[in-house]
C-alpha positions in Angstrom: 211.3 30.7 -117.5 211.2 27.5 -119.2 209.6 24.4 -117.5 211.8 21.4 -117.2 210.0 18.7 -119.5 210.7 15.2 -120.5 209.4 13.4 -123.5 207.9 9.8 -124.3 204.8 8.2 -124.0 203.2 5.9 -121.2 199.7 4.5 -120.6 197.5 4.4 -117.5 196.5 0.9 -117.5 194.5 1.1 -114.1 192.8 4.2 -112.5 191.0 4.4 -109.3 189.6 7.1 -106.7 187.8 6.7 -103.4 186.3 8.9 -100.8 185.6 8.1 -97.0 181.8 7.2 -96.2 180.7 10.6 -94.4 179.5 13.5 -96.3 178.2 17.0 -95.5 176.9 19.9 -97.7 179.1 23.1 -97.6 176.0 24.6 -95.4 176.6 22.2 -92.7 180.2 22.7 -92.6 179.7 26.2 -92.5 177.3 25.9 -89.7 179.6 23.7 -87.7 182.4 26.3 -88.2 180.1 28.8 -86.6 179.4 26.6 -83.6 183.1 25.8 -83.2 183.9 29.5 -83.3 180.9 30.4 -80.9 179.2 32.9 -83.1 176.7 33.0 -86.0 178.2 32.8 -89.4 177.3 35.0 -92.4 175.1 33.2 -94.8 176.7 31.7 -97.7 175.6 32.1 -101.3 172.8 29.7 -102.4 175.0 28.0 -105.1 177.6 27.2 -102.4 175.2 25.3 -100.2 174.7 22.4 -103.1 178.3 21.2 -102.8 179.0 18.3 -101.0 182.4 17.2 -99.1 183.5 13.9 -98.0 185.2 13.4 -94.7 187.0 10.7 -92.6 185.2 11.6 -89.2 182.0 13.5 -88.1 182.0 17.2 -88.3 181.6 17.5 -84.5 184.9 15.3 -84.1 186.7 17.5 -86.6 185.9 20.8 -84.9 187.2 20.1 -81.7 190.8 20.7 -80.5 193.1 17.5 -81.0 196.9 17.3 -80.2 199.5 16.4 -82.9 199.7 12.9 -81.6 195.7 12.7 -81.9 196.0 13.9 -85.6 198.6 11.7 -86.6 196.7 8.6 -85.0 193.4 9.6 -87.0 195.5 10.4 -90.3 197.0 6.8 -90.0 193.8 4.9 -89.3 191.9 6.6 -92.0 194.8 7.0 -94.7 195.7 3.5 -94.4 192.3 2.3 -95.5 191.8 4.9 -98.4 195.2 4.1 -99.7 194.7 0.5 -99.7 191.4 0.7 -101.3 192.6 2.7 -104.4 195.7 1.0 -104.8 193.9 -2.7 -104.9 191.2 -1.0 -107.3 194.0 0.3 -109.7 196.0 -2.8 -109.7 192.9 -5.0 -110.2 191.8 -3.1 -113.1 195.4 -3.0 -114.8 195.4 -6.9 -114.8 199.2 -6.6 -114.4 201.6 -9.1 -112.9 202.2 -7.8 -109.6 206.0 -8.7 -110.1 206.2 -6.1 -112.8 205.7 -3.1 -110.3 209.1 -1.7 -109.8 208.1 1.7 -108.4 205.7 2.9 -105.7 205.0 6.9 -105.8 203.3 7.6 -102.5 201.8 11.2 -102.3 200.4 12.8 -99.2 200.8 16.4 -97.6 198.1 15.9 -94.8 199.8 13.7 -92.4 203.7 13.3 -91.6 204.7 9.9 -90.7 207.9 7.9 -91.1 207.9 5.3 -92.6 205.6 6.6 -95.3 202.3 4.8 -96.3 203.9 3.0 -98.9 206.3 1.1 -96.6 203.1 -0.7 -95.2 201.3 -0.9 -98.4 203.9 -3.0 -100.3 203.5 -6.2 -98.2 199.8 -5.8 -98.1 199.6 -5.5 -102.0 201.7 -8.4 -102.4 204.4 -6.3 -104.3 208.3 -7.3 -104.2 210.2 -6.1 -101.2 212.8 -5.0 -103.6 210.4 -2.6 -105.2 211.7 1.2 -105.3 210.0 3.6 -103.1 209.4 7.6 -103.7 207.4 9.3 -101.0 206.1 12.9 -102.1 205.0 15.1 -99.3 205.9 18.9 -99.9 204.4 19.6 -103.3 200.9 19.8 -101.8 198.3 19.9 -104.4 200.7 19.6 -107.3 201.9 16.2 -106.0 199.5 14.0 -107.7 200.7 15.3 -111.3 204.1 15.5 -110.1 203.8 11.7 -109.2 202.6 10.8 -112.4 205.6 12.7 -114.0 208.1 10.7 -111.6 206.4 7.3 -112.6 206.5 8.2 -116.3 210.3 9.1 -115.9 210.7 5.5 -114.4 208.9 3.5 -117.1 210.9 5.5 -119.7 214.1 4.2 -118.1 212.8 0.8 -117.4 210.1 -0.3 -120.0 209.7 -3.5 -119.1 208.5 -2.5 -115.6 205.4 -0.9 -114.4 204.9 2.0 -111.5 202.2 2.5 -109.0 201.3 5.9 -108.0 198.7 6.6 -105.1 197.7 9.9 -103.4 195.8 10.0 -100.2 194.6 13.1 -98.5 192.6 14.0 -95.4 192.9 17.8 -95.1 189.9 17.8 -92.8 192.0 16.4 -90.0 194.3 19.3 -90.0 191.6 21.9 -89.3 192.7 24.2 -86.4 189.8 25.5 -84.2 191.8 28.1 -82.7 193.1 29.6 -86.0 190.6 32.3 -87.1 192.5 33.2 -90.3 190.6 33.4 -93.3 193.1 30.8 -94.8 191.9 28.4 -92.3 188.4 29.3 -92.8 188.5 29.0 -96.6 190.2 25.7 -96.5 187.3 24.2 -94.3 184.9 24.8 -97.0 187.2 24.0 -100.0 189.0 21.0 -99.0 187.5 17.3 -98.9 189.0 14.0 -98.0 189.9 11.5 -100.7 192.3 9.2 -102.5 193.4 8.2 -106.1 195.6 5.8 -107.7 197.1 5.0 -111.2 199.2 2.1 -112.6 201.5 3.2 -115.6 203.3 1.1 -118.3 205.6 2.0 -121.2 204.2 2.3 -124.7 200.9 3.2 -126.4 197.5 1.8 -126.2 194.1 1.7 -128.3 191.9 2.9 -125.7 192.2 4.9 -122.4 194.9 7.2 -121.0 198.2 7.8 -122.6 200.7 10.2 -121.0 202.9 12.1 -123.8 204.7 14.7 -121.4 205.1 16.1 -118.1 206.6 19.4 -116.9 207.1 21.8 -114.1 207.8 25.5 -113.7 208.8 27.1 -110.3 207.5 30.5 -109.4 209.4 31.5 -106.4 207.6 34.8 -105.5 204.6 32.6 -104.9 205.9 30.8 -102.1 204.1 32.4 -99.4 200.7 32.0 -101.0 200.2 28.3 -100.6 201.3 25.3 -98.3 201.2 24.1 -94.7 203.3 25.1 -91.6 203.8 22.6 -88.8 203.2 24.7 -85.9 202.3 23.7 -82.3 198.9 21.7 -82.6 199.6 20.6 -86.1 199.6 21.7 -89.6 198.2 25.0 -90.2 197.1 25.9 -93.8 198.4 28.8 -96.0 195.9 29.7 -98.6 196.4 33.4 -99.6 193.7 35.3 -101.3 196.4 36.4 -103.7 196.9 33.0 -105.0 194.5 33.4 -107.9 196.4 36.6 -109.1 199.7 34.6 -108.8 198.2 31.9 -111.1 196.8 34.3 -113.6 200.1 36.1 -113.9 202.4 33.1 -114.4 200.3 30.3 -116.1 200.2 31.2 -119.6 203.9 31.5 -120.1 204.4 28.1 -118.2 201.7 26.4 -120.3 202.9 27.8 -123.6 206.7 26.9 -123.0 205.7 23.4 -121.8 203.4 22.8 -125.0 206.1 24.0 -127.4 208.5 21.5 -126.1 205.9 18.9 -126.6 205.4 20.2 -130.2 201.9 21.3 -129.7 199.7 24.6 -128.8 196.8 25.4 -126.7 194.7 25.6 -129.7 195.1 21.9 -130.0 194.1 20.9 -126.8 190.5 19.5 -126.5 190.1 19.5 -122.7 191.8 21.2 -119.8 191.7 19.0 -116.5 192.6 21.5 -113.8 193.2 20.7 -110.4 189.8 21.2 -108.5 191.3 24.0 -106.4 188.0 26.0 -106.2 186.2 28.8 -108.2 189.0 31.4 -107.7 191.4 29.2 -109.2 189.3 28.0 -112.0 188.5 31.7 -112.9 192.2 32.3 -112.8 193.0 29.6 -115.1 190.2 30.6 -117.6 191.4 34.2 -117.6 195.2 33.3 -117.9 194.6 30.8 -120.8 191.8 32.6 -122.3 189.4 29.5 -122.3 185.7 29.5 -123.1 183.2 29.6 -120.3 182.7 25.8 -120.0 186.2 24.7 -120.8 186.7 23.7 -117.0 183.2 22.0 -116.6 184.8 18.8 -115.8 186.8 20.3 -113.1 184.2 22.3 -111.7 181.7 19.4 -111.3 184.4 17.2 -109.4 184.9 20.2 -107.2 181.0 20.4 -106.7 180.8 16.7 -105.8 184.2 16.1 -104.0 185.9 19.4 -103.2 189.5 19.9 -103.4 191.1 16.6 -102.4 194.5 18.1 -102.6 197.1 15.9 -104.6 194.4 13.2 -105.0 192.2 15.7 -106.8 193.6 15.3 -110.3 192.7 11.6 -110.3 189.2 12.4 -109.7 189.2 14.8 -112.7 191.0 12.3 -114.9 188.3 9.7 -113.8 185.5 12.1 -114.3 186.5 13.0 -118.0 186.7 9.2 -118.8 183.3 8.6 -117.6 182.2 11.8 -119.4 183.9 10.2 -122.6 185.8 13.4 -123.0 188.3 12.0 -125.7 191.2 14.1 -127.3 194.3 15.7 -126.0 194.1 16.6 -122.4 196.2 19.2 -120.5 196.5 18.5 -116.8 197.4 21.4 -114.5 197.9 21.4 -110.7 199.6 23.9 -108.4 201.8 23.1 -105.2 203.6 25.2 -102.7 206.6 26.9 -104.2 204.9 28.0 -106.0 205.2 25.1 -108.5 203.0 24.7 -111.6 202.7 21.1 -112.3 201.7 20.1 -115.8 201.0 16.9 -118.0 200.0 16.4 -121.5 197.7 13.2 -121.9 195.5 11.7 -124.6 192.3 10.1 -123.8 191.2 7.3 -126.6 187.8 5.9 -126.2 
């Protein structure tokens, strides 16, 4: 399979991330799960207890049964705050004229609302009412990278304009207390709430992030391994234990084809910015791409400190790479339902 890719450069002139104020260790989440299920849970490994997660609501509230209406109300209450926070921060850091924003890409898979959040944000942010809107829901964890790709497409077509991309996810609100599946259990300790945003303009820049290429590859046989199903009581997570094997089996082909179109190879990549999907996904990426043991240290650190914020996760990894001064060529990787492999080739100049 050959991934669809496009060529051209863009620059990220503003990048921001945000998390809700409540935190809990993985051990605390695990204990709360046991109480919700009415039984003692087996002890987690010691290294897992050191990790933290951010939540929009207290654990006691998250573990209670709630109707779809209650879930939607909670999603709107907290997603509005986080989305506005990261968009305002990214726009402020970009120092861009708001009239230059021609496209807003809003990414979120953990709440279903029409109109989408971007419709509310546009007047709040002071953007022109004629700005184009692109809401993305069904790409799940891959939506952040895909959002960057669509923004890059736009600024290539309209080089005098700019694009705002934001992703806001509240996976904690989708927890189903009555769902005793392994998928639901794993999701509860892997995912965390958060948001990210970026402002893109056409052209190169002496410092910061340059986006060179974006691409995607669909692996149809992986469709049943990752996603959400909207059922009675809300969204039910699909997080198969076979997902890492699926990633390992198909990632190298996707990456090599993508990089070949971009005119480079894995040997020329200085950093792999992997979506913080969890230890099993990290290990599968390392095996598939034959990476050294510390190659995904930035992504692993983000997972430890913030968990898997779904589509917003890639913004946390890019932000962490910049703060750690990891300059060079960067390959961003994320996975979404489909199974889709979302890829971006970036350059970080400090």
